[in-house]
Backbone of each chain as ProteinMPNN parsed JSONL, in Angstrom:
{"seq_chain_A": "XXXXXXXXXXXXXXXXXXXXXXXXXXXXXXXXXXXXXXXXXXXXXXXXXXXXXXXXXXXXXXXXXXXXXXXXXXXXXXXXXXXXXXXXXXXX", "coords_chain_A": {"N_chain_A": [[28.392, -71.4, 57.637], [25.805, -70.91, 56.89], [25.527, -68.999, 59.413], [27.546, -66.746, 59.139], [26.236, -65.605, 56.628], [22.943, -64.83, 57.763], [24.726, -63.435, 59.019], [25.586, -61.166, 57.703], [22.922, -60.314, 56.362], [21.724, -59.424, 57.775], [23.415, -57.196, 58.64], [23.057, -55.945, 55.921], [20.406, -55.38, 56.353], [20.325, -53.316, 58.278], [21.067, -51.125, 57.58], [19.807, -50.623, 55.172], [17.459, -49.878, 56.653], [18.548, -47.866, 58.23], [18.671, -45.704, 55.449], [16.139, -45.607, 55.599], [15.382, -44.035, 57.607], [16.743, -41.652, 57.117], [16.689, -41.126, 54.454], [15.665, -38.333, 52.215], [13.799, -37.457, 49.973], [10.187, -39.264, 49.9], [9.962, -41.823, 48.041], [13.007, -42.188, 48.679], [12.191, -43.38, 51.56], [10.619, -45.573, 50.275], [11.895, -47.267, 48.561], [13.898, -48.098, 50.152], [12.051, -49.489, 52.265], [11.335, -51.601, 50.721], [13.382, -53.384, 50.442], [14.186, -54.309, 52.918], [12.545, -55.451, 52.52], [13.486, -58.23, 51.007], [15.08, -58.528, 52.6], [13.987, -59.471, 54.041], [13.245, -61.744, 53.071], [15.328, -62.835, 52.462], [16.217, -63.65, 54.814], [15.009, -65.583, 56.199], [15.02, -67.912, 54.848], [18.099, -67.871, 54.948], [17.763, -68.659, 57.661], [15.572, -71.157, 58.21], [17.548, -73.16, 57.307], [19.404, -72.867, 58.91], [18.379, -73.021, 61.077], [17.886, -76.168, 60.655], [15.198, -76.389, 60.32], [12.931, -76.937, 57.137], [10.778, -75.507, 56.637], [10.357, -72.331, 56.049], [10.364, -71.411, 53.718], [8.247, -71.234, 52.614], [6.669, -69.597, 53.996], [8.816, -68.002, 53.393], [8.214, -67.372, 50.164], [5.789, -66.685, 50.059], [5.89, -63.677, 51.908], [7.158, -62.594, 49.901], [4.872, -62.336, 47.339], [3.242, -60.637, 48.795], [4.976, -58.675, 49.309], [5.449, -57.745, 46.957], [2.471, -57.043, 46.634], [2.226, -55.443, 48.292], [3.842, -52.622, 47.649], [2.605, -52.214, 45.853], [0.121, -50.991, 46.179], [1.247, -48.702, 47.947], [2.326, -47.191, 46.277], [0.992, -46.158, 44.737], [-1.247, -45.109, 46.594], [1.004, -42.715, 47.184], [0.916, -42.049, 45.013], [-1.993, -40.982, 43.648], [-3.663, -40.303, 46.148], [-5.822, -41.534, 47.177], [-6.885, -44.463, 48.38], [-8.776, -46.165, 47.11], [-8.868, -44.934, 44.147], [-10.16, -44.643, 41.205], [-8.682, -44.13, 38.835], [-9.084, -42.71, 36.581], [-9.274, -39.844, 35.454], [-7.207, -37.564, 34.559], [-4.757, -36.571, 37.635], [-3.527, -34.279, 39.57]], "CA_chain_A": [[28.124, -70.393, 56.167], [24.617, -69.926, 57.23], [25.757, -67.581, 59.976], [27.788, -65.774, 58.029], [25.265, -65.453, 55.323], [23.098, -64.299, 58.407], [24.946, -62.363, 59.463], [25.753, -60.223, 56.513], [22.094, -59.991, 55.594], [21.38, -58.183, 59.434], [24.134, -55.478, 58.411], [22.144, -54.975, 55.314], [19.157, -54.291, 56.535], [20.082, -52.323, 59.314], [21.85, -50.537, 56.145], [18.172, -49.773, 54.696], [16.498, -49.099, 58.05], [19.087, -46.243, 58.234], [18.329, -44.992, 54.478], [14.551, -44.916, 55.318], [15.431, -42.916, 59.0], [17.243, -40.644, 56.49], [15.709, -40.138, 52.725], [14.67, -36.725, 52.11], [12.044, -37.926, 49.763], [8.987, -40.617, 50.242], [10.241, -42.82, 47.26], [13.63, -43.264, 49.695], [12.05, -44.123, 52.268], [9.94, -46.875, 50.35], [12.72, -48.107, 48.53], [14.21, -48.901, 51.717], [10.915, -50.236, 52.62], [11.315, -52.926, 49.924], [15.119, -53.822, 50.406], [14.02, -55.108, 53.865], [11.475, -56.691, 52.526], [13.425, -58.777, 50.479], [16.572, -58.697, 53.12], [13.458, -60.416, 55.305], [12.682, -63.048, 52.776], [16.763, -63.688, 51.984], [16.669, -63.731, 56.063], [13.396, -66.664, 56.296], [15.663, -68.746, 54.193], [18.928, -68.857, 55.428], [16.992, -69.177, 59.324], [15.3, -72.465, 57.762], [18.554, -73.426, 57.094], [20.466, -72.577, 60.398], [17.706, -74.278, 62.871], [17.068, -77.288, 60.319], [13.79, -76.363, 59.344], [13.564, -75.59, 55.337], [9.518, -74.872, 56.423], [10.309, -71.009, 56.233], [10.774, -71.136, 52.602], [6.274, -71.353, 52.023], [6.494, -68.349, 54.056], [9.034, -66.318, 51.967], [7.165, -67.786, 49.014], [4.243, -65.357, 50.684], [5.745, -63.117, 51.848], [7.6, -62.371, 48.341], [3.838, -61.814, 46.679], [2.96, -59.901, 49.686], [5.75, -57.165, 49.083], [4.881, -56.482, 45.726], [1.605, -56.214, 46.264], [2.431, -53.677, 49.413], [4.462, -51.741, 47.221], [1.806, -51.506, 44.704], [-0.564, -50.451, 47.146], [1.754, -48.058, 48.398], [2.576, -46.037, 45.503], [-1.194, -45.921, 43.631], [-1.453, -43.326, 47.791], [1.956, -41.56, 46.344], [-0.059, -40.679, 43.594], [-3.387, -40.19, 43.86], [-3.694, -40.018, 47.605], [-6.437, -42.397, 47.774], [-6.519, -46.153, 47.34], [-10.133, -46.207, 46.398], [-8.573, -44.399, 43.127], [-10.607, -45.679, 40.086], [-7.635, -44.154, 38.042], [-9.598, -42.072, 35.438], [-9.43, -38.967, 34.865], [-5.442, -37.308, 35.268], [-4.612, -35.933, 39.488], [-1.991, -33.615, 40.134]], "C_chain_A": [[26.972, -70.02, 55.982], [24.686, -68.501, 58.636], [26.285, -66.532, 59.244], [27.387, -64.627, 57.061], [24.242, -64.289, 56.319], [23.611, -62.957, 58.792], [25.005, -60.379, 58.883], [24.414, -59.83, 55.962], [21.706, -59.158, 57.245], [22.36, -57.246, 58.885], [23.316, -55.207, 56.833], [21.431, -54.294, 55.295], [18.734, -53.626, 57.479], [20.633, -51.357, 57.862], [20.593, -49.542, 55.528], [17.449, -48.868, 55.941], [16.962, -47.364, 57.982], [18.578, -45.543, 56.9], [16.806, -44.551, 54.59], [14.195, -43.649, 56.193], [15.955, -41.829, 58.217], [16.95, -39.968, 55.698], [14.958, -39.274, 53.054], [13.493, -36.782, 51.594], [11.442, -39.35, 50.574], [9.697, -41.655, 49.78], [11.525, -43.211, 48.319], [13.319, -44.236, 50.433], [10.921, -44.874, 51.809], [10.763, -47.66, 49.531], [13.547, -48.74, 49.579], [13.252, -50.143, 52.17], [10.846, -51.938, 51.961], [12.729, -53.981, 49.95], [14.512, -54.431, 51.824], [13.083, -55.707, 53.759], [12.228, -57.808, 51.798], [14.771, -59.196, 51.568], [15.623, -60.437, 53.781], [13.043, -62.05, 54.67], [13.877, -63.996, 52.424], [16.046, -64.841, 53.844], [16.097, -64.923, 56.994], [14.279, -68.194, 55.734], [16.738, -68.935, 54.583], [18.362, -69.491, 56.818], [16.675, -70.338, 59.115], [17.059, -73.119, 57.833], [19.222, -73.671, 58.576], [19.42, -73.711, 61.043], [17.175, -75.619, 61.825], [15.681, -77.556, 59.398], [12.833, -75.935, 57.926], [11.68, -75.121, 55.448], [9.167, -73.58, 55.742], [10.366, -70.572, 54.986], [9.459, -70.352, 52.514], [6.765, -69.526, 52.531], [7.224, -67.296, 53.372], [8.69, -66.329, 50.98], [5.916, -66.176, 49.55], [4.027, -64.119, 51.355], [5.931, -61.877, 50.117], [6.189, -61.438, 47.551], [3.354, -60.458, 47.937], [3.517, -58.404, 49.576], [5.507, -56.943, 48.181], [3.597, -55.795, 45.643], [1.345, -54.74, 47.164], [2.815, -52.644, 48.562], [3.479, -51.355, 46.082], [0.918, -50.392, 44.904], [0.07, -48.575, 47.765], [1.991, -46.798, 48.013], [1.292, -45.638, 44.87], [-1.453, -44.88, 45.513], [-0.801, -42.437, 47.387], [0.849, -40.918, 45.348], [-1.389, -40.314, 43.972], [-4.226, -40.501, 45.432], [-4.639, -40.747, 48.346], [-6.376, -43.905, 47.34], [-7.547, -46.664, 46.892], [-10.097, -45.768, 44.962], [-9.466, -45.309, 41.736], [-9.096, -45.563, 38.725], [-7.988, -43.287, 37.006], [-9.137, -41.34, 34.7], [-7.672, -38.412, 35.594], [-5.404, -36.893, 36.742], [-3.394, -35.571, 39.068], [-1.497, -34.482, 41.036]], "O_chain_A": [[26.697, -69.096, 55.217], [24.065, -67.44, 58.697], [25.646, -65.584, 58.79], [27.791, -63.498, 56.782], [24.381, -63.093, 56.063], [23.108, -61.835, 58.854], [24.73, -59.244, 59.273], [24.491, -59.0, 55.057], [21.393, -57.969, 57.189], [21.777, -56.193, 58.629], [22.965, -54.037, 56.685], [21.305, -53.186, 54.774], [17.585, -53.291, 57.768], [19.591, -51.124, 57.249], [20.462, -48.321, 55.443], [17.081, -47.7, 56.061], [16.368, -46.298, 57.823], [17.897, -44.567, 57.216], [16.274, -43.601, 54.016], [13.401, -42.728, 55.998], [15.565, -40.765, 58.699], [16.842, -38.742, 55.707], [13.983, -39.224, 53.804], [12.429, -36.446, 52.112], [11.929, -40.118, 51.404], [10.15, -42.472, 50.582], [11.422, -44.298, 48.887], [13.685, -45.41, 50.384], [10.05, -45.027, 52.666], [10.519, -48.863, 49.62], [13.731, -49.954, 49.661], [13.546, -51.322, 52.365], [10.486, -53.0, 52.467], [12.861, -55.116, 49.493], [14.325, -55.609, 51.521], [12.629, -56.462, 54.619], [11.484, -58.783, 51.907], [15.425, -60.199, 51.279], [15.986, -61.603, 53.935], [12.712, -63.071, 55.273], [13.842, -65.203, 52.186], [15.665, -66.002, 53.991], [16.491, -65.212, 58.124], [14.109, -69.314, 56.218], [16.948, -70.132, 54.773], [18.498, -70.692, 57.054], [17.398, -71.081, 59.778], [17.397, -73.526, 58.944], [19.422, -74.766, 59.102], [19.635, -74.876, 61.377], [16.096, -76.124, 62.135], [15.282, -78.286, 58.49], [12.21, -74.887, 57.755], [11.208, -74.484, 54.507], [8.155, -73.44, 55.054], [10.426, -69.348, 54.867], [9.426, -69.129, 52.376], [7.069, -68.584, 51.799], [6.816, -66.226, 52.92], [8.717, -65.214, 50.46], [5.599, -65.04, 49.198], [2.972, -63.509, 51.531], [5.283, -60.98, 49.578], [6.283, -60.253, 47.232], [3.202, -59.311, 47.516], [2.905, -57.342, 49.684], [5.19, -55.76, 48.059], [3.323, -54.727, 45.095], [0.756, -53.673, 46.991], [2.127, -51.628, 48.659], [3.575, -50.288, 45.474], [0.814, -49.331, 44.289], [-0.627, -47.571, 47.907], [1.979, -45.742, 48.645], [0.922, -44.483, 44.662], [-1.949, -43.77, 45.323], [-1.335, -41.361, 47.114], [0.278, -39.857, 45.099], [-1.685, -39.302, 44.607], [-5.382, -40.917, 45.519], [-4.653, -40.829, 49.575], [-5.954, -44.394, 46.291], [-7.415, -47.683, 46.214], [-11.103, -46.065, 44.317], [-9.278, -46.498, 41.476], [-8.652, -46.458, 38.006], [-6.994, -43.008, 36.335], [-8.652, -41.606, 33.6], [-7.147, -38.731, 36.66], [-6.583, -36.928, 37.094], [-2.505, -36.172, 38.465], [-0.421, -34.253, 41.589]]}, "seq_chain_B": "XXXXXXXXXXXXXXXXXXXXXXXXXXXXXXXXXXXXXXXXXXXXXXXXXXXXXXXXXXXXXXXXXXXXXXXXXXXXXXXXXXXXXXXXXXXXXXXXXXXXXXXXXXXXXXXXXXXXXXXXXXXXXXXXXXXXXXXXX", "coords_chain_B": {"N_chain_B": [[24.708, -81.073, 41.79], [23.354, -83.919, 42.059], [24.485, -85.727, 41.137], [28.075, -85.493, 42.7], [30.75, -85.253, 44.311], [30.568, -84.962, 47.446], [32.406, -83.111, 48.863], [33.095, -80.892, 46.856], [30.759, -79.912, 46.305], [30.04, -78.681, 48.753], [31.804, -76.745, 48.876], [31.297, -75.451, 45.942], [29.717, -74.229, 47.543], [30.169, -72.666, 49.739], [30.841, -71.174, 48.22], [29.481, -69.384, 46.89], [27.592, -68.681, 48.172], [29.164, -66.685, 49.862], [29.96, -64.638, 47.874], [27.235, -63.864, 47.041], [26.498, -62.443, 49.239], [29.045, -60.553, 49.53], [27.591, -59.002, 47.056], [25.134, -58.67, 48.339], [25.301, -57.363, 50.905], [27.155, -55.483, 49.7], [25.331, -53.748, 47.442], [23.351, -52.721, 49.415], [24.779, -50.896, 50.676], [25.537, -49.136, 48.73], [23.227, -48.141, 48.94], [23.472, -46.282, 50.956], [25.318, -44.503, 50.281], [25.023, -43.268, 47.991], [23.992, -40.746, 45.457], [20.888, -39.887, 44.758], [17.498, -40.487, 44.996], [17.33, -42.081, 42.064], [19.935, -43.23, 41.503], [19.716, -44.912, 43.879], [18.032, -46.304, 43.621], [19.151, -47.866, 41.033], [21.703, -48.82, 42.147], [20.454, -50.86, 44.426], [19.235, -52.981, 42.784], [21.551, -54.422, 41.973], [21.48, -55.433, 44.137], [19.682, -56.811, 44.664], [19.533, -58.808, 42.249], [22.311, -59.494, 41.929], [23.464, -60.703, 43.979], [20.728, -61.592, 45.552], [20.585, -64.05, 43.627], [23.071, -65.338, 43.626], [22.666, -65.948, 46.586], [21.473, -67.653, 46.845], [21.502, -69.693, 45.204], [23.153, -70.926, 46.402], [22.716, -71.745, 48.865], [20.795, -73.999, 47.509], [22.24, -75.467, 46.83], [23.531, -76.946, 48.464], [20.897, -77.691, 49.799], [20.226, -79.378, 48.421], [18.866, -82.48, 46.322], [15.936, -81.738, 46.707], [12.845, -80.672, 47.422], [12.857, -78.425, 48.751], [14.669, -76.791, 47.363], [13.313, -77.21, 44.667], [11.354, -75.038, 46.146], [12.805, -72.92, 46.839], [13.754, -72.165, 43.963], [11.146, -71.218, 43.189], [11.316, -68.846, 44.978], [13.745, -67.682, 43.924], [13.07, -66.77, 41.37], [10.913, -65.938, 41.385], [11.281, -63.316, 43.063], [13.341, -62.365, 40.724], [11.619, -61.89, 38.866], [9.88, -59.861, 40.065], [10.955, -58.142, 41.066], [12.524, -55.39, 38.909], [9.954, -55.015, 37.704], [8.648, -53.344, 39.894], [10.866, -51.434, 40.602], [10.891, -50.02, 37.982], [7.997, -48.857, 38.568], [8.252, -47.651, 40.791], [10.041, -45.966, 40.022], [8.528, -44.86, 37.861], [7.119, -43.577, 39.516], [8.142, -41.461, 40.973], [9.138, -39.374, 39.496], [6.777, -39.052, 38.266], [5.752, -37.982, 40.583], [7.55, -35.039, 40.553], [9.947, -35.385, 41.251], [13.477, -33.913, 40.367], [16.081, -36.141, 38.379], [19.066, -35.823, 39.402], [21.716, -34.927, 37.382], [24.502, -34.739, 35.974], [26.133, -32.083, 35.846], [24.812, -30.634, 37.767], [26.279, -31.323, 40.112], [28.742, -30.159, 42.209], [31.962, -28.338, 41.172], [31.925, -30.696, 38.898], [30.779, -28.943, 37.104], [32.312, -27.369, 35.492], [34.023, -28.6, 33.9], [32.223, -29.629, 32.878], [31.149, -27.455, 30.675], [31.986, -25.567, 28.858], [31.055, -23.37, 27.063], [29.621, -20.944, 28.555], [32.72, -20.193, 28.525], [33.665, -19.8, 26.209], [32.635, -18.617, 24.845], [32.479, -15.71, 24.955], [34.633, -15.457, 23.779], [34.33, -14.887, 20.744], [34.155, -12.162, 20.584], [36.626, -10.895, 21.645], [38.069, -11.895, 19.762], [37.05, -10.022, 17.417], [37.567, -8.135, 18.672], [40.46, -8.111, 18.425], [40.912, -7.847, 15.774], [40.215, -10.144, 13.816], [42.354, -11.785, 14.503], [43.571, -15.136, 15.525], [42.978, -15.669, 18.757], [45.105, -17.084, 21.675], [44.514, -20.431, 22.709]], "CA_chain_B": [[23.211, -81.571, 43.255], [22.688, -84.763, 41.373], [26.327, -86.963, 42.062], [28.686, -84.62, 42.634], [32.019, -85.06, 44.787], [30.796, -83.776, 48.385], [33.207, -81.651, 48.77], [32.61, -80.241, 45.574], [29.351, -78.865, 46.565], [30.335, -77.692, 50.218], [33.205, -75.598, 48.571], [31.139, -74.085, 45.323], [27.968, -73.401, 47.908], [30.439, -71.709, 50.508], [31.792, -69.15, 47.454], [27.629, -68.768, 46.586], [27.023, -67.296, 49.639], [29.641, -65.539, 50.161], [29.811, -64.334, 46.754], [26.077, -63.0, 47.105], [26.753, -61.951, 50.949], [29.558, -59.704, 49.352], [27.092, -58.286, 46.416], [24.101, -57.612, 48.715], [26.281, -55.975, 51.083], [27.212, -53.997, 48.044], [24.111, -52.58, 47.161], [22.457, -51.809, 51.07], [26.12, -49.43, 51.113], [25.297, -47.956, 47.957], [21.923, -47.122, 49.049], [23.446, -45.37, 51.7], [26.176, -43.657, 49.915], [24.51, -43.014, 46.57], [23.448, -39.09, 45.585], [19.757, -39.216, 44.488], [16.995, -41.176, 44.12], [17.182, -42.998, 40.656], [20.575, -44.328, 41.369], [19.21, -45.731, 44.775], [16.91, -47.789, 42.853], [20.596, -48.12, 40.185], [22.53, -49.35, 43.821], [19.901, -51.994, 44.804], [18.906, -53.626, 42.177], [22.34, -54.819, 42.577], [21.209, -56.549, 45.549], [17.992, -57.992, 44.197], [19.707, -59.55, 41.257], [23.175, -60.659, 41.924], [23.261, -60.686, 45.799], [19.826, -62.653, 46.12], [20.851, -65.007, 43.387], [24.033, -66.559, 44.865], [22.727, -66.873, 47.732], [19.579, -69.012, 46.54], [22.402, -70.429, 44.217], [24.629, -71.255, 47.815], [21.844, -72.367, 49.2], [20.141, -74.49, 46.743], [23.684, -76.717, 46.95], [22.691, -76.97, 50.097], [19.674, -78.493, 49.921], [20.026, -81.565, 47.327], [17.705, -82.174, 45.087], [14.92, -82.292, 47.346], [11.57, -79.586, 47.757], [13.508, -77.366, 49.151], [15.351, -76.63, 46.194], [12.188, -76.207, 44.198], [11.071, -73.887, 47.032], [14.145, -72.053, 46.162], [14.22, -71.677, 42.807], [10.206, -70.433, 42.904], [11.315, -67.513, 45.531], [14.592, -66.882, 43.099], [11.973, -66.304, 40.028], [9.668, -64.603, 41.996], [12.542, -61.631, 43.096], [13.741, -62.04, 39.549], [10.501, -61.022, 37.666], [9.364, -58.537, 40.022], [12.561, -56.248, 41.015], [12.58, -54.644, 37.828], [8.657, -54.165, 38.181], [9.162, -53.227, 41.341], [11.635, -50.668, 40.51], [10.376, -49.443, 37.345], [6.707, -48.243, 38.687], [8.88, -46.6, 41.628], [11.068, -44.14, 38.874], [7.699, -43.764, 36.765], [6.072, -42.414, 40.599], [8.924, -40.391, 41.636], [8.821, -38.528, 38.435], [5.546, -38.133, 38.099], [5.925, -36.661, 41.591], [8.28, -34.266, 40.443], [11.625, -35.508, 41.704], [14.684, -34.415, 39.591], [17.769, -36.76, 38.719], [20.071, -35.103, 39.857], [22.316, -34.482, 36.506], [25.9, -34.334, 36.832], [25.968, -31.003, 35.52], [24.336, -30.015, 38.667], [27.075, -31.306, 40.771], [29.837, -28.896, 41.438], [32.561, -29.568, 40.45], [31.957, -31.197, 37.786], [30.443, -28.187, 35.816], [33.418, -26.267, 34.79], [34.271, -29.38, 33.115], [31.629, -30.046, 31.18], [30.29, -27.089, 30.352], [32.65, -24.379, 28.418], [30.128, -22.68, 26.964], [29.993, -20.027, 28.83], [34.089, -19.109, 28.321], [33.53, -19.719, 24.401], [30.875, -17.258, 24.079], [33.343, -14.202, 25.185], [35.706, -15.167, 22.185], [34.173, -13.913, 19.269], [34.187, -10.804, 20.789], [38.04, -11.305, 21.776], [38.495, -11.865, 18.265], [36.557, -9.207, 16.185], [38.343, -6.756, 18.882], [41.714, -7.809, 17.428], [40.695, -7.66, 14.132], [40.762, -11.378, 13.076], [42.861, -13.113, 14.806], [43.215, -16.244, 16.714], [43.743, -16.104, 20.509], [45.347, -18.729, 22.222], [43.18, -20.9, 23.184]], "C_chain_B": [[23.14, -83.362, 43.182], [23.767, -85.816, 42.149], [27.957, -86.675, 42.352], [29.484, -85.221, 44.262], [31.031, -84.055, 46.356], [31.371, -82.1, 49.03], [33.412, -80.533, 47.874], [31.676, -79.223, 45.513], [29.265, -78.003, 47.374], [31.048, -76.774, 49.99], [32.072, -74.664, 47.572], [29.935, -73.639, 46.43], [28.987, -73.046, 48.908], [31.192, -70.671, 49.607], [30.694, -68.865, 46.992], [27.493, -67.511, 47.33], [27.891, -66.26, 49.789], [29.745, -64.605, 49.205], [28.107, -63.027, 46.922], [26.186, -62.694, 48.735], [27.589, -60.722, 50.564], [28.301, -58.523, 48.346], [26.557, -57.301, 47.323], [24.229, -56.683, 50.083], [26.453, -54.737, 50.942], [26.314, -53.193, 47.636], [23.502, -52.173, 48.409], [24.19, -50.658, 50.61], [25.935, -48.714, 50.071], [24.101, -47.254, 47.839], [21.905, -46.204, 50.536], [24.011, -44.025, 50.998], [25.701, -43.16, 48.321], [23.843, -41.221, 46.99], [22.097, -38.281, 45.738], [19.213, -40.617, 44.455], [17.01, -42.599, 43.457], [18.264, -43.784, 40.692], [20.768, -45.01, 43.088], [19.036, -46.635, 43.95], [17.959, -48.448, 42.033], [20.764, -49.218, 41.678], [21.11, -51.174, 44.371], [19.415, -53.506, 43.906], [19.81, -54.898, 41.643], [22.019, -56.117, 43.355], [20.154, -57.445, 46.187], [18.646, -59.037, 43.222], [21.223, -60.637, 41.63], [23.398, -61.501, 43.617], [22.277, -62.102, 45.815], [20.176, -64.066, 45.114], [21.575, -65.768, 43.629], [23.703, -67.088, 45.648], [21.316, -67.633, 47.623], [20.696, -69.785, 45.674], [22.684, -71.8, 45.626], [23.433, -72.474, 48.058], [20.908, -73.939, 48.442], [20.938, -76.29, 46.34], [23.266, -77.751, 48.0], [21.513, -78.027, 49.78], [19.819, -79.831, 49.125], [18.581, -81.111, 46.48], [16.629, -82.024, 46.002], [13.453, -80.784, 46.828], [11.329, -78.446, 47.719], [13.504, -76.705, 48.045], [13.856, -75.873, 44.8], [11.139, -74.954, 45.131], [11.98, -72.558, 46.832], [13.981, -71.368, 45.09], [13.126, -70.909, 42.536], [10.584, -68.841, 43.795], [12.63, -66.638, 44.411], [13.441, -66.143, 41.853], [10.949, -65.579, 40.428], [10.355, -62.584, 42.378], [12.603, -61.538, 41.726], [12.348, -61.48, 39.029], [9.464, -59.554, 38.566], [10.058, -57.377, 40.7], [12.691, -55.512, 39.913], [10.892, -54.328, 37.241], [8.915, -53.413, 38.119], [10.024, -51.152, 40.901], [10.945, -49.584, 38.867], [8.87, -48.751, 37.768], [6.761, -47.675, 40.212], [9.613, -45.624, 40.974], [9.835, -43.685, 38.18], [7.281, -42.203, 38.272], [6.603, -41.629, 41.024], [8.552, -39.508, 40.634], [7.895, -37.989, 37.996], [5.355, -37.015, 39.513], [6.837, -35.868, 41.357], [9.84, -34.062, 41.231], [12.332, -35.39, 40.204], [15.625, -35.036, 39.753], [18.718, -35.353, 38.745], [21.146, -35.337, 38.926], [23.845, -34.279, 37.469], [25.968, -33.052, 36.523], [25.632, -30.441, 36.909], [24.973, -29.666, 40.118], [28.287, -30.411, 40.863], [30.975, -29.265, 41.572], [32.714, -29.329, 39.399], [31.342, -30.37, 36.455], [31.416, -27.628, 35.143], [34.058, -27.576, 33.62], [33.68, -30.131, 31.704], [30.924, -29.08, 30.277], [31.276, -25.464, 29.736], [32.318, -23.792, 27.584], [30.463, -21.489, 26.688], [31.582, -18.947, 28.213], [33.841, -19.142, 26.687], [33.183, -18.502, 23.636], [31.56, -15.883, 23.787], [34.768, -14.193, 24.157], [35.536, -14.37, 21.464], [34.746, -12.807, 19.53], [35.403, -9.795, 21.213], [38.128, -10.815, 20.298], [38.105, -10.82, 17.874], [37.479, -7.728, 17.054], [39.644, -6.375, 18.431], [41.752, -8.353, 16.453], [40.944, -9.504, 13.301], [41.211, -12.608, 14.111], [43.377, -13.942, 15.782], [43.55, -16.047, 18.023], [43.85, -17.074, 20.871], [44.631, -18.9, 22.822], [43.691, -21.679, 24.471]], "O_chain_B": [[22.891, -84.008, 44.199], [23.804, -86.399, 43.233], [28.855, -87.508, 42.232], [28.775, -85.559, 45.211], [30.864, -82.835, 46.349], [31.067, -80.953, 49.359], [33.848, -79.425, 48.185], [31.676, -78.124, 44.959], [28.742, -76.897, 47.238], [31.08, -75.845, 50.798], [31.785, -73.519, 47.923], [29.236, -72.676, 46.117], [28.089, -73.199, 49.737], [31.879, -69.71, 49.955], [30.77, -67.753, 46.469], [27.374, -66.288, 47.264], [27.53, -65.085, 49.848], [29.609, -63.475, 49.673], [28.057, -61.797, 46.901], [25.154, -63.214, 49.161], [27.163, -59.683, 51.067], [28.103, -57.39, 48.783], [26.817, -56.107, 47.468], [23.583, -55.67, 50.349], [26.22, -53.641, 51.452], [26.5, -51.986, 47.479], [23.071, -51.021, 48.364], [24.025, -49.505, 50.21], [26.123, -47.51, 50.248], [23.806, -46.287, 47.136], [20.954, -45.657, 51.094], [23.512, -42.9, 51.034], [26.57, -42.571, 47.677], [23.462, -40.684, 48.031], [21.833, -37.179, 46.22], [19.831, -41.629, 44.124], [16.824, -43.725, 43.921], [18.168, -44.9, 40.183], [21.83, -45.52, 43.445], [19.754, -47.579, 43.62], [17.913, -49.675, 42.132], [20.026, -50.136, 42.037], [21.427, -52.354, 44.522], [19.306, -54.667, 44.301], [19.385, -55.935, 41.134], [22.24, -57.318, 43.203], [19.857, -58.148, 47.152], [18.279, -60.2, 43.396], [21.319, -61.865, 41.635], [23.432, -62.666, 44.013], [22.673, -63.255, 45.989], [20.075, -65.155, 45.679], [21.211, -66.914, 43.891], [23.963, -68.265, 45.898], [20.429, -68.001, 48.393], [20.317, -70.956, 45.628], [22.476, -73.011, 45.693], [23.318, -73.617, 47.616], [20.488, -74.812, 49.202], [20.601, -77.404, 45.939], [22.85, -78.901, 48.144], [21.69, -79.223, 49.546], [19.512, -81.001, 49.356], [17.817, -80.186, 46.206], [16.218, -83.128, 45.644], [13.509, -80.157, 45.77], [10.492, -77.681, 47.239], [12.522, -76.066, 47.666], [13.597, -74.764, 44.332], [10.34, -74.177, 44.607], [11.62, -71.388, 46.708], [14.023, -70.138, 45.08], [13.347, -69.929, 41.825], [10.17, -67.787, 43.312], [12.594, -65.44, 44.127], [13.242, -64.933, 41.739], [10.269, -64.746, 39.828], [10.057, -61.419, 42.113], [11.929, -60.611, 41.276], [12.349, -60.263, 38.842], [8.733, -58.69, 38.081], [9.813, -56.177, 40.824], [13.301, -54.523, 40.319], [10.7, -53.449, 36.401], [9.307, -52.668, 37.22], [9.523, -50.034, 41.024], [10.613, -48.409, 39.025], [8.639, -47.848, 36.964], [5.758, -47.312, 40.827], [9.756, -44.491, 41.435], [9.74, -42.506, 37.838], [7.198, -40.975, 38.269], [5.932, -40.779, 41.61], [7.574, -38.802, 40.879], [7.83, -36.881, 37.466], [5.008, -35.835, 39.555], [7.371, -35.819, 42.464], [10.519, -33.102, 41.597], [12.135, -36.115, 39.228], [16.274, -34.949, 40.795], [18.837, -34.277, 38.159], [21.914, -36.125, 39.477], [24.198, -33.97, 38.608], [25.679, -32.61, 37.635], [26.434, -29.553, 37.197], [24.757, -28.756, 40.918], [28.825, -29.947, 39.857], [31.234, -30.379, 42.03], [33.266, -28.391, 38.823], [31.323, -30.751, 35.284], [31.173, -27.412, 33.955], [34.515, -27.226, 32.532], [33.994, -30.652, 30.634], [30.242, -29.465, 29.327], [31.1, -24.391, 30.312], [33.283, -23.395, 26.931], [31.026, -20.923, 25.75], [31.678, -17.801, 27.772], [33.934, -18.046, 26.134], [33.316, -17.851, 22.6], [31.373, -15.139, 22.824], [35.588, -13.312, 23.894], [36.177, -13.332, 21.303], [35.714, -12.388, 18.896], [35.408, -8.564, 21.211], [38.225, -9.676, 19.843], [39.126, -10.132, 17.881], [37.902, -6.712, 16.503], [40.086, -5.264, 18.14], [42.511, -9.278, 16.163], [41.744, -9.81, 12.416], [40.762, -13.717, 14.401], [43.632, -13.472, 16.891], [44.698, -16.383, 18.313], [43.08, -18.011, 20.663], [43.987, -18.099, 23.498], [42.886, -22.254, 25.204]]}, "name": "protein", "num_of_chains": 2, "seq": "XXXXXXXXXXXXXXXXXXXXXXXXXXXXXXXXXXXXXXXXXXXXXXXXXXXXXXXXXXXXXXXXXXXXXXXXXXXXXXXXXXXXXXXXXXXXXXXXXXXXXXXXXXXXXXXXXXXXXXXXXXXXXXXXXXXXXXXXXXXXXXXXXXXXXXXXXXXXXXXXXXXXXXXXXXXXXXXXXXXXXXXXXXXXXXXXXXXXXXXXXXXXXXXXXXXXXXXXXXXXXXXXXXXXX"}
């Protein structure tokens, strides 16, 4: 059953990568990157159950936190063009 | 999970994992097929809530009542809390950058059914010309 889950998650990951390549706007690509991150967490958990080593779940928790922080960094760069922007004055 | 028949646990985890795989792949197909950025955010929310939830529930039934179930529950809560936050931030950022959502009236074929106003504006002129007799609609 974990093999079925792993194949399904891999199919969904490849579809998200296709959207990352296709997407006309840059937000399509950011959304696809977020989906790839979630799929990677699930694939880590399923892989941990497949090989009988559930320690991969800790890596999954860490990557979930990194994913959200990374998405905020990317969105801030899209909006302000600068990762060091203080966000005080309204920018174009 | 605590004191269930092992066949029931196995059957439940099979059902949950298969359902979770179905919803996850459905969300990914929606990511490909939807016509607009905001509609695609809607499609990924399906895979991030239902898909992830059912997959993690199926894996929790397989893990039993151990520490691994607690780790899976932590992953589930993290994804549940951060999913809507990231979607909202991305939608707000996209709208601020100037991405216009695709409305139904913009798509070809739908505007004829939803916008009868230009046809109705021509009617009063015809009605005044014919002397007030209501023409057939």
